[in-house]
N, CA, C and O atoms as CSV, one atom per row, in Angstrom:
chain,resi,resn,atom,element,x,y,z
A,1,UNK,N,N,40.720,50.476,76.525
A,1,UNK,CA,C,40.592,49.499,75.287
A,1,UNK,C,C,39.250,49.082,75.100
A,1,UNK,O,O,38.520,48.938,76.080
A,2,UNK,N,N,38.800,48.849,73.821
A,2,UNK,CA,C,37.470,48.273,73.686
A,2,UNK,C,C,37.419,47.033,73.956
A,2,UNK,O,O,38.467,46.396,74.056
A,3,UNK,N,N,36.199,46.439,74.127
A,3,UNK,CA,C,35.763,44.987,74.447
A,3,UNK,C,C,36.185,44.137,73.242
A,3,UNK,O,O,36.800,43.082,73.394
A,4,UNK,N,N,35.835,44.631,72.023
A,4,UNK,CA,C,36.089,43.742,70.938
A,4,UNK,C,C,37.675,43.609,70.736
A,4,UNK,O,O,38.065,42.508,70.346
A,5,UNK,N,N,38.516,44.487,70.930
A,5,UNK,CA,C,39.893,44.529,70.891
A,5,UNK,C,C,40.460,43.519,71.899
A,5,UNK,O,O,41.263,42.660,71.535
A,6,UNK,N,N,40.111,43.607,72.944
A,6,UNK,CA,C,40.588,42.665,74.198
A,6,UNK,C,C,40.126,41.393,74.076
A,6,UNK,O,O,40.749,40.443,74.551
A,7,UNK,N,N,38.810,41.240,73.325
A,7,UNK,CA,C,38.380,39.771,73.085
A,7,UNK,C,C,39.394,39.223,71.848
A,7,UNK,O,O,39.945,38.123,71.880
A,8,UNK,N,N,39.500,39.963,71.018
A,8,UNK,CA,C,40.491,39.453,69.868
A,8,UNK,C,C,41.714,39.051,70.221
A,8,UNK,O,O,42.099,37.948,69.833
A,9,UNK,N,N,42.514,39.837,70.985
A,9,UNK,CA,C,43.766,39.618,71.285
A,9,UNK,C,C,43.924,38.575,72.214
A,9,UNK,O,O,45.005,37.986,72.203
A,10,UNK,N,N,42.827,38.138,73.233
A,10,UNK,CA,C,42.857,37.081,74.167
A,10,UNK,C,C,42.517,35.944,73.192
A,10,UNK,O,O,43.246,34.959,73.311
A,11,UNK,N,N,41.615,35.881,72.306
A,11,UNK,CA,C,41.323,34.696,71.532
A,11,UNK,C,C,42.553,34.421,70.786
A,11,UNK,O,O,42.984,33.269,70.827
A,12,UNK,N,N,43.229,35.375,70.060
A,12,UNK,CA,C,44.215,34.991,69.075
A,12,UNK,C,C,45.432,34.550,69.939
A,12,UNK,O,O,46.131,33.648,69.479
A,13,UNK,N,N,45.772,35.117,71.203
A,13,UNK,CA,C,46.816,34.327,72.018
A,13,UNK,C,C,46.490,32.886,72.374
A,13,UNK,O,O,47.326,31.983,72.354
A,14,UNK,N,N,45.169,32.734,72.710
A,14,UNK,CA,C,44.888,31.389,73.036
A,14,UNK,C,C,44.860,30.479,72.038
A,14,UNK,O,O,45.162,29.317,72.311
A,15,UNK,N,N,44.491,30.838,70.698
A,15,UNK,CA,C,44.548,29.786,69.543
A,15,UNK,C,C,46.012,29.578,69.189
A,15,UNK,O,O,46.341,28.442,68.846
A,16,UNK,N,N,47.000,30.608,69.234
A,16,UNK,CA,C,48.367,30.500,68.854
A,16,UNK,C,C,48.848,29.583,70.009
A,16,UNK,O,O,49.683,28.732,69.702
A,17,UNK,N,N,48.453,29.643,71.234
A,17,UNK,CA,C,49.212,28.828,72.393
A,17,UNK,C,C,48.573,27.390,72.258
A,17,UNK,O,O,49.258,26.451,72.664
A,18,UNK,N,N,47.339,27.129,71.733
A,18,UNK,CA,C,46.775,25.679,71.618
A,18,UNK,C,C,47.648,25.201,70.456
A,18,UNK,O,O,48.187,24.096,70.506
A,19,UNK,N,N,47.787,26.001,69.438
A,19,UNK,CA,C,48.621,25.329,68.188
A,19,UNK,C,C,49.885,25.009,68.686
A,19,UNK,O,O,50.298,23.911,68.312
A,20,UNK,N,N,50.618,25.648,69.421
A,20,UNK,CA,C,52.039,25.349,70.066
A,20,UNK,C,C,52.026,24.290,70.921
A,20,UNK,O,O,53.000,23.546,71.032
A,21,UNK,N,N,50.740,24.112,71.705
A,21,UNK,CA,C,50.777,23.169,72.683
A,21,UNK,C,C,50.625,21.688,71.905
A,21,UNK,O,O,51.160,20.668,72.339
A,22,UNK,N,N,49.804,21.735,70.678
A,22,UNK,CA,C,49.571,20.545,69.974
A,22,UNK,C,C,50.896,20.086,69.291
A,22,UNK,O,O,51.113,18.878,69.187
A,23,UNK,N,N,51.742,20.950,68.846
A,23,UNK,CA,C,52.987,20.677,68.354
A,23,UNK,C,C,53.973,20.001,69.516
A,23,UNK,O,O,54.682,19.013,69.327
A,24,UNK,N,N,53.871,20.679,70.639
A,24,UNK,CA,C,54.475,20.142,71.879
A,24,UNK,C,C,54.254,18.770,72.220
A,24,UNK,O,O,55.174,17.985,72.447
A,25,UNK,N,N,52.813,18.423,72.263
A,25,UNK,CA,C,52.481,17.206,72.482
A,25,UNK,C,C,52.897,16.058,71.435
A,25,UNK,O,O,53.079,14.894,71.792
A,26,UNK,N,N,53.010,16.439,70.290
A,26,UNK,CA,C,53.693,15.533,69.313
A,26,UNK,C,C,54.918,15.504,69.205
A,26,UNK,O,O,55.424,14.493,68.718
A,27,UNK,N,N,55.642,16.456,69.571
A,27,UNK,CA,C,57.160,16.164,69.763
A,27,UNK,C,C,57.813,15.800,71.117
A,27,UNK,O,O,58.774,15.034,71.187
A,28,UNK,N,N,57.281,16.346,72.107
A,28,UNK,CA,C,57.742,16.122,73.409
A,28,UNK,C,C,56.924,15.171,74.330
A,28,UNK,O,O,57.449,14.679,75.329
A,29,UNK,N,N,55.617,14.913,73.982
A,29,UNK,CA,C,54.844,13.984,74.688
A,29,UNK,C,C,53.560,14.671,75.271
A,29,UNK,O,O,53.472,15.885,75.453
A,30,UNK,N,N,52.560,13.745,75.547
A,30,UNK,CA,C,51.258,14.307,76.041
A,30,UNK,C,C,51.207,15.228,77.262
A,30,UNK,O,O,50.432,16.184,77.254
A,31,UNK,N,N,52.086,14.956,78.426
A,31,UNK,CA,C,52.191,15.843,79.393
A,31,UNK,C,C,52.644,17.222,79.057
A,31,UNK,O,O,52.096,18.185,79.592
A,32,UNK,N,N,53.474,17.349,78.322
A,32,UNK,CA,C,53.924,18.570,78.031
A,32,UNK,C,C,52.906,19.361,76.997
A,32,UNK,O,O,52.981,20.587,76.928
A,33,UNK,N,N,52.173,18.797,76.378
A,33,UNK,CA,C,51.297,19.453,75.506
A,33,UNK,C,C,50.132,19.854,76.331
A,33,UNK,O,O,49.523,20.891,76.068
A,34,UNK,N,N,49.755,19.002,77.418
A,34,UNK,CA,C,48.474,19.378,78.305
A,34,UNK,C,C,48.971,20.639,78.937
A,34,UNK,O,O,48.245,21.632,78.882
A,35,UNK,N,N,50.242,20.710,79.586
A,35,UNK,CA,C,50.798,21.590,80.323
A,35,UNK,C,C,50.572,23.035,79.411
A,35,UNK,O,O,49.948,24.015,79.818
A,36,UNK,N,N,51.175,22.922,78.209
A,36,UNK,CA,C,50.988,23.947,77.293
A,36,UNK,C,C,49.525,24.419,76.982
A,36,UNK,O,O,49.312,25.622,76.833
A,37,UNK,N,N,48.550,23.533,76.885
A,37,UNK,CA,C,47.117,23.824,76.821
A,37,UNK,C,C,46.683,24.522,77.907
A,37,UNK,O,O,46.141,25.617,77.752
A,38,UNK,N,N,46.846,24.040,78.994
A,38,UNK,CA,C,46.363,24.726,80.305
A,38,UNK,C,C,47.034,26.117,80.238
A,38,UNK,O,O,46.177,26.981,80.424
A,39,UNK,N,N,48.176,26.600,80.053
A,39,UNK,CA,C,48.665,27.944,79.994
A,39,UNK,C,C,48.024,28.778,78.867
A,39,UNK,O,O,47.871,29.996,78.957
A,40,UNK,N,N,47.605,27.928,77.638
A,40,UNK,CA,C,47.204,28.829,76.628
A,40,UNK,C,C,45.769,29.197,76.924
A,40,UNK,O,O,45.292,30.175,76.348
A,41,UNK,N,N,44.940,28.399,77.893
A,41,UNK,CA,C,43.625,29.002,77.879
A,41,UNK,C,C,43.484,30.245,78.939
A,41,UNK,O,O,42.434,30.854,79.141
A,42,UNK,N,N,44.830,30.525,79.622
A,42,UNK,CA,C,44.623,31.506,80.539
A,42,UNK,C,C,44.180,32.819,79.988
A,42,UNK,O,O,43.337,33.456,80.621
A,43,UNK,N,N,44.623,33.247,78.966
A,43,UNK,CA,C,44.271,34.635,78.520
A,43,UNK,C,C,42.714,34.861,78.067
A,43,UNK,O,O,42.090,35.918,78.167
A,44,UNK,N,N,42.196,33.519,77.503
A,44,UNK,CA,C,40.649,33.613,77.392
A,44,UNK,C,C,40.053,33.722,78.615
A,44,UNK,O,O,39.207,34.605,78.760
A,45,UNK,N,N,40.344,32.953,79.578
A,45,UNK,CA,C,39.794,32.782,81.002
A,45,UNK,C,C,39.882,34.149,81.639
A,45,UNK,O,O,38.931,34.576,82.293
A,46,UNK,N,N,41.001,34.858,81.471
A,46,UNK,CA,C,41.278,36.312,82.050
A,46,UNK,C,C,40.078,37.227,81.319
A,46,UNK,O,O,39.335,37.959,81.973
A,47,UNK,N,N,40.010,37.096,80.072
A,47,UNK,CA,C,39.022,38.041,79.349
A,47,UNK,C,C,37.558,37.611,79.893
A,47,UNK,O,O,36.790,38.522,80.202
A,48,UNK,N,N,37.112,36.193,80.032
A,48,UNK,CA,C,35.766,35.983,80.336
A,48,UNK,C,C,35.426,36.347,81.789
A,48,UNK,O,O,34.273,36.648,82.097
A,49,UNK,N,N,36.482,36.319,82.732
A,49,UNK,CA,C,36.421,36.726,84.086
A,49,UNK,C,C,36.544,38.409,84.386
A,49,UNK,O,O,36.288,38.936,85.469
A,50,UNK,N,N,36.944,39.024,83.306
A,50,UNK,CA,C,37.114,40.411,83.520
A,50,UNK,C,C,38.260,40.893,83.950
A,50,UNK,O,O,38.364,42.101,84.163
A,51,UNK,N,N,39.302,40.036,84.146
A,51,UNK,CA,C,40.700,40.289,84.458
A,51,UNK,C,C,41.511,40.905,83.522
A,51,UNK,O,O,42.477,41.596,83.846
A,52,UNK,N,N,41.113,40.658,82.175
A,52,UNK,CA,C,41.785,41.442,81.029
A,52,UNK,C,C,41.380,42.874,80.988
A,52,UNK,O,O,42.214,43.699,80.615
A,53,UNK,N,N,40.216,43.242,81.324
A,53,UNK,CA,C,39.953,44.724,81.499
A,53,UNK,C,C,40.454,45.337,82.616
A,53,UNK,O,O,40.687,46.542,82.528
A,54,UNK,N,N,40.709,44.667,83.836
A,54,UNK,CA,C,41.290,45.255,84.838
A,54,UNK,C,C,42.733,45.483,84.676
A,54,UNK,O,O,43.304,46.503,85.061
A,55,UNK,N,N,43.307,44.469,84.077
A,55,UNK,CA,C,44.652,44.560,83.721
A,55,UNK,C,C,44.981,45.640,82.566
A,55,UNK,O,O,46.072,46.210,82.563
A,56,UNK,N,N,44.212,45.846,81.796
A,56,UNK,CA,C,44.501,46.817,80.772
A,56,UNK,C,C,44.171,48.057,81.262
A,56,UNK,O,O,44.723,48.985,80.671
A,57,UNK,N,N,43.385,48.372,82.229
A,57,UNK,CA,C,43.036,49.762,82.984
A,57,UNK,C,C,44.208,50.030,83.978
A,57,UNK,O,O,44.442,51.171,84.375
A,58,UNK,N,N,44.946,48.934,84.375
A,58,UNK,CA,C,45.971,48.988,85.376
A,58,UNK,C,C,47.054,49.579,84.942
A,58,UNK,O,O,47.692,50.300,85.709
A,59,UNK,N,N,47.492,49.360,83.510
A,59,UNK,CA,C,48.605,49.708,83.074
A,59,UNK,C,C,48.922,51.272,82.978
A,59,UNK,O,O,50.081,51.677,83.060
A,60,UNK,N,N,47.815,52.143,82.797
A,60,UNK,CA,C,48.027,53.690,82.676
A,60,UNK,C,C,47.618,54.391,84.048
A,60,UNK,O,O,47.770,55.603,84.195
A,61,UNK,N,N,47.082,53.558,85.064
A,61,UNK,CA,C,46.459,54.218,86.307
A,61,UNK,C,C,47.467,54.344,87.295
A,61,UNK,O,O,47.865,53.257,87.714
A,62,UNK,N,N,47.994,55.341,87.787
A,62,UNK,CA,C,49.026,55.170,89.004
A,62,UNK,C,C,48.277,54.888,90.306
A,62,UNK,O,O,48.734,54.128,91.161
A,63,UNK,N,N,47.275,55.437,90.409
A,63,UNK,CA,C,46.390,55.019,91.694
A,63,UNK,C,C,46.492,53.449,91.945
A,63,UNK,O,O,46.820,53.019,93.051
A,64,UNK,N,N,46.187,52.578,90.829
A,64,UNK,CA,C,46.336,51.157,90.913
A,64,UNK,C,C,47.546,50.582,90.910
A,64,UNK,O,O,47.726,49.432,91.310
A,65,UNK,N,N,48.432,51.312,90.475
A,65,UNK,CA,C,49.976,50.880,90.737
A,65,UNK,C,C,50.281,50.968,92.154
A,65,UNK,O,O,50.911,50.108,92.770
A,66,UNK,N,N,49.749,52.180,92.714
A,66,UNK,CA,C,50.131,52.187,94.050
A,66,UNK,C,C,49.490,51.135,94.971
A,66,UNK,O,O,50.147,50.649,95.891
A,67,UNK,N,N,48.291,50.797,94.749
A,67,UNK,CA,C,47.503,49.889,95.358
A,67,UNK,C,C,48.293,48.472,95.140
A,67,UNK,O,O,48.373,47.701,96.097
A,68,UNK,N,N,48.801,48.173,94.039
A,68,UNK,CA,C,49.701,46.952,93.744
A,68,UNK,C,C,50.784,46.931,94.638
A,68,UNK,O,O,50.950,45.932,95.340
A,69,UNK,N,N,51.687,48.073,94.727
A,69,UNK,CA,C,52.641,48.284,95.531
A,69,UNK,C,C,52.340,47.999,96.983
A,69,UNK,O,O,53.070,47.307,97.693
A,70,UNK,N,N,51.267,48.550,97.367
A,70,UNK,CA,C,51.066,48.337,98.785
A,70,UNK,C,C,50.704,46.915,99.157
A,70,UNK,O,O,51.152,46.476,100.216
A,71,UNK,N,N,49.872,46.085,98.328
A,71,UNK,CA,C,49.720,44.760,98.399
A,71,UNK,C,C,50.963,44.057,98.337
A,71,UNK,O,O,51.121,43.089,99.081
A,72,UNK,N,N,52.032,44.477,97.408
A,72,UNK,CA,C,53.263,43.661,97.529
A,72,UNK,C,C,53.968,44.041,98.747
A,72,UNK,O,O,54.545,43.126,99.334
A,73,UNK,N,N,54.032,45.170,99.223
A,73,UNK,CA,C,54.554,45.442,100.467
A,73,UNK,C,C,54.137,44.495,101.659
A,73,UNK,O,O,54.885,43.844,102.388
A,74,UNK,N,N,52.497,44.592,101.685
A,74,UNK,CA,C,52.051,43.644,102.775
A,74,UNK,C,C,52.459,42.219,102.573
A,74,UNK,O,O,52.625,41.500,103.558
A,75,UNK,N,N,52.637,41.750,101.316
A,75,UNK,CA,C,52.895,40.223,101.256
A,75,UNK,C,C,54.387,40.131,101.871
A,75,UNK,O,O,54.593,39.322,102.776
A,76,UNK,N,N,55.479,40.992,101.365
A,76,UNK,CA,C,56.741,40.840,101.769
A,76,UNK,C,C,56.812,40.894,103.473
A,76,UNK,O,O,57.553,40.167,104.133
A,77,UNK,N,N,56.012,41.769,103.964
A,77,UNK,CA,C,56.015,41.988,105.494
A,77,UNK,C,C,55.315,40.758,106.169
A,77,UNK,O,O,55.618,40.405,107.308
A,78,UNK,N,N,54.415,40.154,105.456
A,78,UNK,CA,C,53.916,39.125,106.051
A,78,UNK,C,C,55.018,37.737,106.182
A,78,UNK,O,O,55.159,36.985,107.146
A,79,UNK,N,N,55.715,37.715,104.857
A,79,UNK,CA,C,56.746,36.456,104.758
A,79,UNK,C,C,57.638,36.719,105.658
A,79,UNK,O,O,58.065,35.787,106.339
A,80,UNK,N,N,58.126,38.066,105.865
A,80,UNK,CA,C,59.367,38.325,106.858
A,80,UNK,C,C,58.976,37.988,108.222
A,80,UNK,O,O,59.774,37.485,109.013
A,81,UNK,N,N,57.838,38.238,108.495
A,81,UNK,CA,C,57.321,38.042,109.998
A,81,UNK,C,C,57.195,36.488,110.172
A,81,UNK,O,O,57.308,35.971,111.283
A,82,UNK,N,N,56.969,35.803,109.095
A,82,UNK,CA,C,56.885,34.370,109.409
A,82,UNK,C,C,58.160,33.671,109.652
A,82,UNK,O,O,58.337,32.794,110.497
A,83,UNK,N,N,59.259,34.267,108.616
A,83,UNK,CA,C,60.430,33.703,108.781
A,83,UNK,C,C,61.178,34.164,110.196
A,83,UNK,O,O,61.899,33.390,110.826
A,84,UNK,N,N,60.924,35.437,110.577
A,84,UNK,CA,C,61.498,35.962,112.008
A,84,UNK,C,C,60.708,34.967,112.987
A,84,UNK,O,O,61.386,34.358,113.815
A,85,UNK,N,N,59.501,34.785,112.955
A,85,UNK,CA,C,58.799,33.894,114.109
A,85,UNK,C,C,59.383,32.521,113.956
A,85,UNK,O,O,59.626,31.860,114.966
A,86,UNK,N,N,59.587,32.120,112.935
A,86,UNK,CA,C,60.025,30.758,112.874
A,86,UNK,C,C,61.534,30.539,113.340
A,86,UNK,O,O,61.894,29.490,113.873
A,87,UNK,N,N,62.366,31.585,113.103
A,87,UNK,CA,C,63.729,31.590,113.469
A,87,UNK,C,C,63.881,31.851,114.973
A,87,UNK,O,O,64.883,31.495,115.592
A,88,UNK,N,N,62.616,32.629,115.654
A,88,UNK,CA,C,62.917,32.726,117.128
A,88,UNK,C,C,62.289,31.427,117.713
A,88,UNK,O,O,62.602,31.096,118.857
A,89,UNK,N,N,61.501,30.745,117.054
A,89,UNK,CA,C,60.929,29.479,117.716
A,89,UNK,C,C,61.712,28.369,117.600
A,89,UNK,O,O,61.436,27.412,118.323
A,90,UNK,N,N,62.735,28.283,116.758
A,90,UNK,CA,C,63.760,27.353,116.595
A,90,UNK,C,C,65.256,27.884,117.427
A,90,UNK,O,O,66.085,28.568,116.827
A,91,UNK,N,N,65.399,27.561,118.523
A,91,UNK,CA,C,66.858,28.165,118.844
A,91,UNK,C,C,67.907,27.293,118.340
A,91,UNK,O,O,67.787,26.142,117.919
A,92,UNK,N,N,69.006,28.044,118.450
A,92,UNK,CA,C,70.227,27.509,117.599
A,92,UNK,C,C,70.883,26.167,118.370
A,92,UNK,O,O,70.314,25.647,119.330
A,93,UNK,N,N,71.848,25.794,117.956
A,93,UNK,CA,C,72.475,24.672,118.701
A,93,UNK,C,C,73.078,24.907,119.872
A,93,UNK,O,O,73.868,25.847,119.962
A,94,UNK,N,N,72.798,24.088,120.951
A,94,UNK,CA,C,73.176,24.243,122.217
A,94,UNK,C,C,74.577,23.438,122.427
A,94,UNK,O,O,74.766,22.354,121.875
A,95,UNK,N,N,75.538,24.053,123.267
A,95,UNK,CA,C,76.427,23.591,123.690
A,95,UNK,C,C,76.313,22.663,125.160
A,95,UNK,O,O,75.853,23.069,126.227
A,96,UNK,N,N,76.793,21.504,124.914
A,96,UNK,CA,C,76.598,20.748,126.182
A,96,UNK,C,C,77.949,20.231,126.967
A,96,UNK,O,O,78.780,19.562,126.353
A,97,UNK,N,N,78.090,20.499,128.052
A,97,UNK,CA,C,79.268,20.349,128.866
A,97,UNK,C,C,79.496,18.887,128.705
A,97,UNK,O,O,78.566,18.092,128.574
A,98,UNK,N,N,80.841,18.524,128.717
A,98,UNK,CA,C,81.299,17.073,128.651
A,98,UNK,C,C,80.701,16.473,129.981
A,98,UNK,O,O,80.611,17.156,131.001
A,99,UNK,N,N,80.284,15.110,129.912
A,99,UNK,CA,C,79.558,14.493,130.985
A,99,UNK,C,C,78.240,14.780,131.522
A,99,UNK,O,O,77.742,14.175,132.472
A,100,UNK,N,N,77.642,15.817,130.813
A,100,UNK,CA,C,76.341,16.286,131.016
A,100,UNK,C,C,75.419,15.476,130.138
A,100,UNK,O,O,75.754,14.430,129.582
A,101,UNK,N,N,74.200,16.058,130.055
A,101,UNK,CA,C,73.273,15.467,129.409
A,101,UNK,C,C,73.432,15.663,127.767
A,101,UNK,O,O,73.424,16.767,127.222
A,102,UNK,N,N,73.579,14.397,127.078
A,102,UNK,CA,C,73.678,14.494,125.666
A,102,UNK,C,C,75.052,14.058,125.372
A,102,UNK,O,O,75.378,14.029,124.185
A,103,UNK,N,N,75.938,13.701,126.299
A,103,UNK,CA,C,77.251,13.420,126.127
A,103,UNK,C,C,77.260,12.095,125.601
A,103,UNK,O,O,76.290,11.384,125.865
A,104,UNK,N,N,78.376,11.547,124.760
A,104,UNK,CA,C,78.369,10.301,124.435
A,104,UNK,C,C,78.546,9.199,125.392
A,104,UNK,O,O,79.512,9.296,126.149
A,105,UNK,N,N,77.741,8.111,125.499
A,105,UNK,CA,C,77.858,7.189,126.587
A,105,UNK,C,C,79.349,6.457,126.507
A,105,UNK,O,O,79.788,6.201,125.386
A,106,UNK,N,N,80.104,6.131,127.642
A,106,UNK,CA,C,81.238,5.523,127.609
A,106,UNK,C,C,80.899,4.240,128.342
A,106,UNK,O,O,80.345,4.283,129.440
A,107,UNK,N,N,81.234,3.062,127.731
A,107,UNK,CA,C,80.960,1.723,128.215
A,107,UNK,C,C,81.955,1.577,129.554
A,107,UNK,O,O,83.125,1.957,129.521
A,108,UNK,N,N,81.432,1.072,130.548
A,108,UNK,CA,C,82.024,0.780,131.659
A,108,UNK,C,C,81.942,-0.538,132.124
A,108,UNK,O,O,80.852,-1.099,132.014
A,109,UNK,N,N,83.085,-1.269,132.730
A,109,UNK,CA,C,82.842,-2.672,132.904
A,109,UNK,C,C,84.124,-3.399,132.950
A,109,UNK,O,O,84.066,-4.629,132.957
A,110,UNK,N,N,85.324,-2.791,132.985
A,110,UNK,CA,C,86.576,-3.531,133.178
A,110,UNK,C,C,86.853,-4.554,132.110
A,110,UNK,O,O,86.611,-4.382,130.915
A,111,UNK,N,N,87.367,-5.601,132.629
A,111,UNK,CA,C,87.833,-6.829,131.514
A,111,UNK,C,C,86.708,-7.255,130.737
A,111,UNK,O,O,86.899,-7.487,129.543
A,112,UNK,N,N,85.588,-7.391,131.217
A,112,UNK,CA,C,84.339,-7.748,130.348
A,112,UNK,C,C,83.986,-7.087,129.176
A,112,UNK,O,O,83.608,-7.628,128.137
A,113,UNK,N,N,84.143,-5.718,129.410
A,113,UNK,CA,C,83.740,-4.847,128.226
A,113,UNK,C,C,84.875,-4.791,127.312
A,113,UNK,O,O,84.624,-4.669,126.113
A,114,UNK,N,N,86.256,-4.872,127.755
A,114,UNK,CA,C,87.302,-4.678,126.899
A,114,UNK,C,C,87.469,-6.069,126.158
A,114,UNK,O,O,87.837,-6.098,124.984
A,115,UNK,N,N,87.183,-7.246,126.889
A,115,UNK,CA,C,87.378,-8.601,126.160
A,115,UNK,C,C,86.491,-8.745,125.094
A,115,UNK,O,O,86.974,-9.332,124.126
A,116,UNK,N,N,85.135,-8.317,124.974
A,116,UNK,CA,C,84.278,-8.404,123.951
A,116,UNK,C,C,84.659,-7.604,122.754
A,116,UNK,O,O,84.619,-7.998,121.588
A,117,UNK,N,N,85.058,-6.352,123.211
A,117,UNK,CA,C,85.060,-5.280,122.234
A,117,UNK,C,C,86.468,-5.320,121.469
A,117,UNK,O,O,86.555,-4.927,120.305
A,118,UNK,N,N,87.389,-5.738,122.068
A,118,UNK,CA,C,88.910,-5.826,121.263
A,118,UNK,C,C,89.273,-4.678,120.828
A,118,UNK,O,O,89.299,-4.498,119.611
A,119,UNK,N,N,89.571,-3.822,121.564
A,119,UNK,CA,C,90.215,-2.523,121.060
A,119,UNK,C,C,89.184,-1.336,121.091
A,119,UNK,O,O,89.442,-0.173,120.781
A,120,UNK,N,N,87.927,-1.843,121.531
A,120,UNK,CA,C,87.009,-0.692,121.459
A,120,UNK,C,C,87.239,0.390,122.459
A,120,UNK,O,O,86.806,1.515,122.206
A,121,UNK,N,N,87.907,0.147,123.621
A,121,UNK,CA,C,88.269,1.198,124.213
A,121,UNK,C,C,88.994,2.422,123.981
A,121,UNK,O,O,88.815,3.538,124.467
A,122,UNK,N,N,89.998,1.935,122.999
A,122,UNK,CA,C,90.947,2.931,122.400
A,122,UNK,C,C,90.035,3.751,121.571
A,122,UNK,O,O,90.099,4.973,121.697
A,123,UNK,N,N,89.194,3.226,120.740
A,123,UNK,CA,C,88.255,3.972,119.837
A,123,UNK,C,C,87.618,4.928,120.502
A,123,UNK,O,O,87.633,6.099,120.121
A,124,UNK,N,N,86.897,4.459,121.729
A,124,UNK,CA,C,85.952,5.300,122.651
A,124,UNK,C,C,86.801,6.391,123.119
A,124,UNK,O,O,86.416,7.554,122.997
A,125,UNK,N,N,87.954,6.097,123.659
A,125,UNK,CA,C,88.854,7.233,124.177
A,125,UNK,C,C,89.038,8.419,123.137
A,125,UNK,O,O,88.863,9.604,123.421
A,126,UNK,N,N,89.441,7.901,121.805
A,126,UNK,CA,C,89.475,8.875,120.698
A,126,UNK,C,C,88.401,9.920,120.333
A,126,UNK,O,O,88.533,11.122,120.104
A,127,UNK,N,N,87.186,9.055,120.340
A,127,UNK,CA,C,85.925,9.592,120.149
A,127,UNK,C,C,85.534,10.626,121.152
A,127,UNK,O,O,85.062,11.721,120.845
A,128,UNK,N,N,85.780,10.175,122.487
A,128,UNK,CA,C,85.449,11.042,123.601
A,128,UNK,C,C,86.483,12.480,123.697
A,128,UNK,O,O,86.106,13.550,124.176
A,129,UNK,N,N,87.655,12.255,123.208
A,129,UNK,CA,C,88.523,13.248,123.155
A,129,UNK,C,C,88.183,14.270,122.287
A,129,UNK,O,O,88.200,15.475,122.540
A,130,UNK,N,N,87.799,13.600,121.003
A,130,UNK,CA,C,87.126,14.657,119.943
A,130,UNK,C,C,86.073,15.412,120.376
A,130,UNK,O,O,85.999,16.615,120.127
A,131,UNK,N,N,85.121,14.717,121.102
A,131,UNK,CA,C,83.943,15.266,121.496
A,131,UNK,C,C,84.177,16.392,122.475
A,131,UNK,O,O,83.518,17.430,122.405
A,132,UNK,N,N,85.147,16.187,123.423
A,132,UNK,CA,C,85.523,17.069,124.504
A,132,UNK,C,C,86.163,18.374,123.857
A,132,UNK,O,O,85.792,19.525,124.084
A,133,UNK,N,N,87.190,17.985,123.012
A,133,UNK,CA,C,87.635,19.100,122.279
A,133,UNK,C,C,86.534,20.111,121.468
A,133,UNK,O,O,86.660,21.335,121.484
A,134,UNK,N,N,85.638,19.536,120.888
A,134,UNK,CA,C,84.541,20.289,120.274
A,134,UNK,C,C,83.337,20.750,121.262
A,134,UNK,O,O,82.380,21.309,120.726
A,135,UNK,N,N,83.319,20.568,122.574
A,135,UNK,CA,C,82.633,21.000,123.373
A,135,UNK,C,C,81.218,20.311,123.543
A,135,UNK,O,O,80.211,20.824,124.031
A,136,UNK,N,N,81.366,19.028,123.030
A,136,UNK,CA,C,80.049,18.329,123.071
A,136,UNK,C,C,79.985,17.575,124.070
A,136,UNK,O,O,78.970,16.909,124.277
């Protein structure tokens, strides 16, 4: 594609986007309009940095598409390796034997503990039984 055509298309898309952003700012508020203006300036920025020429030559070039596919595969492999590394670093839930480390504390102390608790021993026995059944 010629440079003049790419510039005309980029400028037209930018101007249309800025007009739509102005309307959005009036109807939905300033933050929405500013966000639209930011996105509207992207095509002109692409043209000025040369990315538009690169992208237009990319469309019909199989070698560049192969390069894009290889870069995509590299990105996927990198993300998968990070997920696998993270899952290996964080072990799953461990089972703790009853009475072992991590078991729920059971108050001991006979009459003084039950007198102040008022039926707390029965509740603790139920909780202890539930925890024992679940292997905690």
